[in-house]
C-alpha positions in Angstrom: 53.4 -61.8 -63.1 55.1 -65.1 -63.7 52.7 -66.9 -61.2 49.1 -65.8 -61.9 47.5 -68.2 -59.6 49.6 -66.9 -56.6 49.0 -63.3 -57.9 45.4 -63.8 -58.1 45.4 -64.9 -54.4 47.3 -61.9 -53.4 44.9 -59.6 -55.3 41.9 -61.5 -53.6 43.5 -60.9 -50.2 45.0 -57.5 -50.3 43.0 -55.7 -53.2 39.3 -56.5 -52.9 39.6 -59.3 -55.4 40.6 -56.7 -58.2 43.6 -57.6 -60.4 46.2 -55.0 -60.4 47.6 -54.5 -63.9 51.3 -53.7 -64.6 51.7 -50.6 -67.1 55.4 -50.9 -68.1 55.5 -48.1 -70.5 55.7 -45.2 -68.1 58.3 -43.0 -66.4 60.3 -44.8 -63.9 60.1 -43.7 -60.3 62.7 -45.4 -58.3 61.3 -45.0 -54.8 61.9 -48.3 -53.3 58.1 -49.3 -53.6 59.0 -52.6 -55.4 61.4 -54.1 -52.8 59.1 -53.0 -50.1 56.4 -54.8 -51.8 58.5 -57.8 -52.1 59.3 -57.7 -48.4 55.7 -57.5 -47.5 54.7 -60.4 -49.7 57.6 -62.4 -47.9 56.4 -61.3 -44.5 53.1 -62.7 -45.3 54.7 -66.2 -45.9 54.8 -66.3 -49.7 58.1 -67.3 -51.5 59.6 -64.4 -53.4 62.0 -64.5 -56.1 64.1 -61.7 -54.9 66.5 -61.5 -57.9 63.4 -61.1 -60.1 61.9 -58.3 -57.9 65.4 -56.7 -57.7 65.7 -56.5 -61.4 62.7 -54.3 -61.7 63.4 -52.3 -58.5 63.5 -49.1 -60.6 59.9 -49.4 -61.5 57.5 -47.8 -59.1 54.0 -46.3 -58.7 52.8 -45.7 -62.2 50.1 -43.2 -62.4 48.1 -42.0 -59.3 44.5 -42.9 -59.4 44.9 -45.8 -61.7 44.9 -49.5 -60.8 48.4 -50.1 -61.6 51.1 -50.9 -58.8 
């Protein structure tokens, strides 16, 4: 995350204060979840850098049961 202050606030609000870690070295699952997440963040009133999110849109849920996105 490029803006850890805003990301911390999101984690506080939507993840019981737990920081969600990104684990980039996993198999890619292009299921649309990244852009859906960006849409939800924007719908909550946050500014979304859509080109940044679109650039990593091929990333998806990493490993079920862990604390990654």
